[in-house]
C-alpha positions in Angstrom: 24.2 1.7 1.4 22.3 -1.0 3.2 20.4 -3.1 0.6 18.1 -5.9 1.8 15.9 -8.2 -0.1 12.6 -9.8 1.0 12.2 -13.5 1.7 11.5 -14.8 -1.8 9.6 -18.0 -1.2 8.8 -20.6 1.4 8.6 -23.9 -0.3 7.2 -26.8 1.7 7.8 -30.4 1.0 4.2 -31.2 0.0 4.1 -28.2 -2.4 7.5 -29.0 -3.9 6.5 -32.6 -4.6 3.4 -31.3 -6.4 5.4 -28.9 -8.5 7.9 -31.6 -9.4 5.0 -33.8 -10.7 3.6 -30.9 -12.8 7.1 -30.2 -14.2 7.6 -33.8 -15.1 4.2 -33.9 -16.9 4.8 -30.8 -18.9 8.5 -30.9 -19.6 8.9 -33.4 -22.4 5.4 -33.6 -24.1 2.1 -31.9 -24.4 -0.2 -32.5 -21.4 -3.5 -31.4 -19.9 -3.3 -31.1 -16.1 -6.0 -30.1 -13.6 -4.8 -29.1 -10.1 -7.7 -29.1 -7.6 -7.8 -27.6 -4.1 -10.1 -26.0 -1.6 -10.3 -22.3 -0.9 -7.1 -21.2 0.8 -5.1 -24.2 -0.4 -2.6 -22.0 -2.2 -3.6 -22.5 -5.8 -2.7 -18.9 -6.9 0.7 -19.1 -5.2 1.4 -22.5 -6.8 0.5 -21.2 -10.3 2.9 -18.3 -10.0 5.6 -20.4 -8.4 5.3 -23.0 -11.2 5.9 -20.4 -13.9 8.7 -18.7 -12.0 10.8 -21.7 -11.0 9.5 -24.9 -12.6 8.7 -23.9 -16.2 12.1 -22.7 -17.5 12.5 -22.4 -21.3 8.7 -22.3 -22.0 6.7 -19.6 -23.7 4.3 -18.8 -20.8 0.9 -17.4 -20.5 -1.1 -16.9 -17.2 -4.7 -15.8 -17.0 -7.2 -15.6 -14.1 -10.9 -16.4 -14.9 -13.8 -14.5 -13.4 -17.5 -15.3 -13.4 -19.3 -14.1 -16.6 -16.0 -12.9 -18.2 -16.1 -12.6 -22.0 -14.2 -15.4 -23.8 -12.7 -12.8 -26.2 -10.9 -11.1 -23.2 -9.4 -14.4 -22.1 -8.3 -15.3 -25.7 -6.7 -11.9 -26.2 -4.8 -12.2 -22.9 -3.4 -15.6 -23.8 -2.4 -14.8 -27.3 -0.9 -11.4 -26.3 1.4 -13.1 -23.8 2.4 -15.9 -26.1 2.8 -13.9 -29.3 3.3 -10.2 -28.4 4.5 -9.3 -31.9 2.0 -11.3 -34.0 -1.4 -10.5 -35.5 -4.4 -12.4 -34.3 -8.2 -12.0 -34.0 -9.8 -12.5 -30.6 -12.9 -13.8 -32.3 -11.1 -16.8 -33.7 -10.6 -20.0 -31.7 -7.4 -20.5 -29.9 -6.5 -23.5 -32.1 -7.0 -21.5 -35.3 -4.9 -18.5 -34.1 -2.1 -20.7 -32.7 -2.0 -22.9 -35.8 -1.9 -19.9 -38.1 0.9 -18.1 -36.1 3.1 -21.2 -35.6 2.5 -22.6 -39.1 4.0 -25.9 -38.2 7.1 -24.5 -36.4 8.4 -26.0 -33.2 7.1 -24.6 -30.0 7.3 -25.1 -26.2 4.2 -23.5 -24.7 2.5 -23.6 -21.3 -0.9 -22.0 -20.6 -1.8 -21.6 -16.9 -5.4 -20.8 -15.9 -6.1 -19.7 -12.3 -9.6 -19.9 -10.9 -10.5 -22.3 -13.8 -13.8 -23.1 -12.1 -15.2 -19.9 -13.7 -14.0 -20.8 -17.3 -16.7 -21.1 -19.9 -17.5 -24.4 -21.6 -16.6 -23.0 -25.0 -13.1 -21.8 -23.9 -12.5 -25.0 -22.1 -13.3 -26.9 -25.3 -10.8 -24.6 -27.2 -8.0 -25.4 -24.7 -8.7 -29.2 -25.0 -8.7 -29.0 -28.9 -5.4 -27.0 -28.8 -3.9 -29.7 -26.6 -5.1 -32.6 -28.7 -4.0 -31.0 -32.0 -0.5 -30.5 -30.7 -0.2 -34.2 -30.1 -0.1 -34.8 -33.9 2.4 -32.0 -34.8 6.1 -32.8 -34.5 8.2 -30.8 -32.1 5.1 -28.9 -30.8 4.8 -29.1 -27.0 1.7 -27.3 -25.7 0.7 -27.9 -22.1 -2.5 -26.7 -20.4 -2.4 -26.4 -16.5 -5.7 -25.5 -14.8 -5.9 -24.6 -11.1 -9.5 -25.1 -10.0 -11.7 -25.6 -6.9 -12.2 -29.2 -6.0 -14.2 -31.4 -8.5 -15.7 -28.3 -10.3 -14.2 -29.4 -13.8 -14.3 -33.2 -13.5 -17.8 -33.6 -15.1 -17.2 -31.1 -17.9 -13.7 -32.6 -18.8 -15.1 -36.1 -18.8 -17.6 -35.1 -21.5 -14.8 -33.4 -23.6 -12.4 -36.3 -23.3 -14.9 -39.0 -24.0 -13.7 -41.2 -26.9 -10.1 -39.9 -26.7 -7.2 -42.1 -25.8 -5.6 -39.2 -23.8 -7.3 -38.1 -20.6 -6.7 -35.1 -18.4 -4.4 -35.7 -15.4 -6.0 -34.6 -12.1 -3.8 -33.7 -9.1 -5.0 -32.7 -5.6 -3.5 -30.1 -3.3 -3.3 -31.7 0.1 -3.5 -29.9 3.4 -0.2 -29.1 5.1 1.2 -31.5 7.6 1.4 -30.4 11.3 5.1 -29.7 10.9 4.6 -27.8 7.7 1.7 -25.8 9.2 3.8 -24.9 12.2 6.7 -23.8 10.1 4.5 -21.8 7.7 2.8 -20.1 10.7 6.1 -19.2 12.4 7.7 -17.8 9.2 4.8 -16.1 7.5 2.6 -14.9 10.4 4.2 -15.0 13.8 7.2 -13.0 13.0 5.1 -10.1 11.7 2.4 -9.7 14.3 2.5 -7.5 17.4 3.5 -9.1 20.7 0.2 -7.8 22.3 -1.9 -10.2 20.1 0.6 -13.0 19.8 -1.1 -15.2 22.4 -4.5 -14.7 20.8 -3.2 -15.6 17.3 -1.4 -18.7 18.6 -4.7 -19.9 20.2 -6.6 -19.3 17.0 -4.0 -21.2 15.0 -4.8 -24.4 16.9 -8.4 -24.3 15.8 -8.1 -23.8 12.0 -7.6 -26.1 9.1 -3.9 -26.3 8.1 -4.3 -24.5 4.8 -1.9 -21.6 3.8 -4.8 -19.2 3.1 -6.4 -19.7 6.6 -3.0 -19.4 8.3 -2.2 -16.2 6.5 -5.6 -14.8 7.4 -4.6 -14.9 11.1 -2.0 -12.3 10.5 -4.4 -10.0 8.6 -7.1 -9.9 11.2 -7.8 -6.6 12.9 -7.4 -7.1 16.6 -9.9 -4.6 18.1 -9.0 -3.0 21.4 -11.9 -3.4 23.8 -12.3 -1.0 26.7 -13.9 -2.8 29.7 -16.0 -0.5 31.9 -16.6 -1.9 35.3 -19.7 -0.7 37.1 -19.3 0.8 40.6 -22.6 -0.7 41.6 -23.4 -4.4 41.6 -27.1 -5.1 41.6 -29.9 -3.8 39.2 -31.6 -2.1 42.2 -28.5 -0.1 43.0 -28.1 0.9 39.3 -31.7 2.1 39.2 -31.2 4.1 42.5 -28.0 5.7 41.1 -29.8 6.8 37.9 -32.7 8.2 40.0 -30.3 10.3 42.2 -28.5 11.7 39.1 -31.9 12.7 37.5 -33.0 14.3 40.8 -29.8 16.3 41.0 -30.2 17.5 37.4 -33.8 18.5 38.1 -32.9 20.5 41.3 -30.0 22.2 39.5 -32.3 23.3 36.7 -35.0 24.5 39.1 -32.4 26.6 41.0 -31.2 28.2 37.8 -34.8 29.2 36.9 -35.5 30.7 40.4 -32.3 32.6 40.8 -33.0 36.4 40.9 -32.0 38.5 37.9 -29.0 40.7 38.2 -30.2 44.2 39.2 -29.5 46.9 36.7 -26.4 48.9 37.4 -26.8 52.6 37.8 -24.8 54.6 35.3 -21.6 55.8 37.0 -20.6 59.3 36.7 -17.9 59.7 34.1 -15.3 62.2 35.2 -15.0 65.0 32.9 -11.4 65.6 31.8 -10.4 69.2 32.0 -8.3 70.6 29.2 -5.8 73.4 29.8 -6.5 76.1 27.4 -3.5 78.2 26.6 -3.9 81.8 27.3 -3.7 84.4 24.6 -2.1 87.7 24.8 -4.8 90.2 25.6 -7.1 91.2 28.3 -8.7 88.4 30.3 -11.4 88.6 32.9 -11.0 87.3 36.5 -13.1 84.1 36.0 -10.8 83.0 33.2 -7.6 83.5 35.2 -9.1 81.6 38.2 -10.1 78.7 36.0 -6.6 78.5 34.4 -4.9 78.5 37.8 -7.2 75.6 39.0 -6.3 73.5 36.0 -2.6 74.1 36.4 -2.7 72.9 40.0 -3.9 69.5 38.8 -0.9 69.1 36.4 2.3 67.5 37.7 5.0 69.9 38.5 7.7 67.8 36.6 7.0 65.6 33.6 9.3 62.6 33.3 10.1 61.1 29.8 8.7 57.6 29.1 9.9 54.9 26.6 7.2 54.3 23.9 9.3 52.4 21.4 7.0 49.4 21.8 4.2 51.2 20.0 6.4 51.8 16.9 5.9 49.5 13.8 8.4 46.7 13.3 11.6 47.4 11.6 11.8 46.8 7.9 14.0 43.9 7.0 15.7 43.1 3.7 15.5 39.3 4.2 12.6 37.4 2.7 11.0 34.1 3.8 10.5 31.3 1.3 9.1 27.8 1.4 11.4 24.9 0.6 14.7 26.7 1.4 16.7 25.8 4.4 18.5 28.3 6.6 21.8 27.2 5.2 20.7 28.4 1.8 20.3 24.9 0.4 17.1 23.8 -1.3 14.9 21.3 0.6 13.0 18.9 -1.8 9.7 17.6 -0.5 8.1 14.6 -2.2 4.8 14.8 -4.0 3.0 12.5 -1.4 3.9 15.0 1.4 2.8 18.0 -0.6 -0.5 16.4 -1.6 -1.2 15.4 2.0 -0.5 19.0 3.3 -2.6 20.6 0.5 -5.5 18.3 0.9 -5.4 18.5 4.7 -5.3 14.8 4.8 -4.4 14.0 8.4 -4.1 10.3 8.0 -1.7 10.5 5.0 0.3 13.2 6.8 0.7 11.0 9.9 1.6 8.0 7.8 4.3 10.0 6.1 5.5 11.7 9.3 8.9 10.0 9.1 9.1 11.0 5.4 8.2 14.7 6.3 10.8 14.6 9.0 13.4 13.3 6.6 12.9 16.1 4.1 12.1 19.1 6.4 14.5 18.6 9.2 18.0 19.5 8.1 20.3 16.5 8.5 24.0 16.6 8.2 26.8 14.1 8.2 30.0 14.9 10.1 33.1 13.9 8.2 36.5 15.1 9.5 34.8 17.7 11.6 33.1 19.1 8.5 29.3 19.1 8.3 28.0 17.9 4.9 24.3 18.0 4.0 22.7 14.7 3.1 21.4 14.0 -0.4 17.8 15.5 -0.7 14.9 13.1 -1.5 13.9 14.0 -5.1 11.8 10.9 -6.1 8.1 10.3 -5.5 6.1 7.1 -5.1 4.2 5.5 -8.0 1.4 3.7 -6.2 -1.4 5.0 -8.3 0.5 4.3 -11.5 1.3 0.7 -10.4 -2.3 0.1 -9.3 -3.5 1.1 -12.8 -1.4 -1.5 -14.6 -2.9 -5.0 -15.5 -2.6 -7.5 -12.7 -1.4 -10.3 -15.1 1.7 -8.3 -16.2 5.1 -8.5 -14.5 7.8 -6.1 -13.4 11.4 -6.5 -12.2 12.2 -5.9 -8.5 15.8 -4.5 -8.4 16.1 -3.3 -4.9 14.3 -3.0 -1.5 15.4 -0.7 1.3 14.2 0.5 4.7 15.4 4.1 4.4 14.4 6.8 1.9 17.9 8.1 1.7 19.2 4.7 0.6 16.6 4.7 -2.2 17.8 8.2 -3.3 21.5 7.1 -3.2 20.6 4.0 -5.2 18.9 6.1 -7.9 21.8 8.6 -8.0 24.4 5.8 -8.5 22.6 4.0 -11.4 21.3 5.1 -14.8 18.1 3.4 -16.2 16.7 3.6 -19.8 13.3 2.3 -18.8 10.8 3.6 -16.2 11.7 3.0 -12.5 8.8 3.0 -10.1 9.0 3.0 -6.3 6.3 2.1 -3.8 6.2 1.7 -0.1 4.9 -1.3 1.8 4.8 -2.7 5.4 6.2 -6.0 6.6 5.0 -6.3 10.2 5.7 -2.9 11.7 8.7 -2.1 9.5 8.6 0.2 6.5 10.1 -1.0 3.2 10.6 0.9 -0.1 10.6 -1.3 -3.2 12.3 -0.2 -6.5 10.8 -1.8 -9.7 11.9 -1.6 -13.3 9.7 -1.4 -16.3 6.5 -3.6 -17.1 6.4 -6.8 -19.1 3.6 -8.9 -20.7 4.9 -12.2 -19.4 7.3 -13.6 -16.9 9.6 -14.9 -19.6 9.9 -11.5 -21.1 10.8 -10.1 -17.7 13.5 -12.8 -17.3 15.0 -11.9 -20.7 15.0 -8.2 -19.8 16.8 -9.0 -16.5 19.6 -10.7 -18.4 20.0 -7.6 -20.6 20.5 -5.2 -17.7 23.9 -3.6 -17.0 26.2 -5.8 -14.9 26.0 -3.5 -11.9 22.2 -4.0 -11.8 22.4 -7.7 -12.5 24.8 -8.1 -9.6 21.9 -7.0 -7.3 19.8 -10.1 -8.4 16.7 -8.6 -10.2 13.8 -11.0 -10.3 10.3 -11.0 -12.0 7.5 -10.0 -9.8 3.8 -10.1 -10.7 1.9 -6.8 -10.5 -0.9 -8.6 -8.6 1.6 -9.1 -5.7 2.9 -5.5 -6.1 -0.6 -4.2 -5.7 -1.3 -6.3 -2.7 1.8 -4.9 -1.0 0.7 -1.4 -1.9 -2.6 -2.0 -0.2 -0.8 -3.3 2.9 0.8 0.1 3.2 -2.5 1.9 3.3 -3.7 -0.3 6.1 
């Protein structure tokens, strides 16, 4: 089996230095950190990367704020990730709920808020109160990390922190250096684009701001194919003359059709009357009847030759029956649900996209071992794209395998036993198809890490790692494109 795993991360020096500073600020004591950056600076990626690799041992929570979002929804998301087995009320403030649940116990908590420029003033004040209250409780480390658009929170935080000895720490996400931008472009964009548009993308790269978001956007642009129609005539006068000649020819052709004489009616042709030989009966006949019979007999051939008319017979009845999904060898052919849905709904686009998959399950494939043909393992699983898209984006799953062949996925499923749901989805990396195998769903990244350590040894040896469902859903969308 050929197992292959995707490139996990691409950490650049400027981003690593920023993550090290955030880790230092949040590792040993409570802190309130604001990380500012323009659109496309990589704030969302840095938020996920900080929780995955730079916040070990912390009880983690990650939320994304949207404009006009209810504060109760954000409170519920934070508390559910921090205390999944505790009772709380979404109407109470964060400080009240956390204080009641912890009841003075030691804690090591980090709350990360992405798109914090959309956070309400009331929830921002609750986070600040939660941070300041933890400063006076022994062995309680509660850090708040906000990722926001540039300078959108500075004025609001200055009002909240007025009169306090502790102030929020503000960090900026700098643009990539020329060397980092070139490396990021080569690794994340250039290796995945088609050669026909490589020159155009390289030219566009020299004219953009060196931000990760803008560089990645180069690889996602739809390069439209333009058909250039070259005119056979050069001047406007020649074009007008050509159009006039075409119109004149059309007019003359239409006039000729109108003036063409109608087809004269055809006279009815005489239909020969077939003569039938009437057998004679025993008895007296008159002379006219005998003469008519002799004339009819003269027209009949003297010798009648036998002819083969088996083609007009109905087809022979056979005892063999035809069935769908059964190969000629008598073995059952299993077709995935995606293929069946595409065929039933007459969805041409889906059928073409899954052409390779249909070929894999319909065309009989055999392996030759010691001159003995053995049928390959049939594909019995189906993709879980709709199920994964329906799950919350702030949850996590475990990626346990990634393959480029459907048969490898099937062999992997046949060789291992799982006690939690295993979901498989397809994606594209450049022009290459990949099939990702995921395991279960978890409320937080720390819960996913704990679950990975509890997996059987044969699965742990594959290196399972937490993956956010937001990234999973982006990769599913890439397949549809």
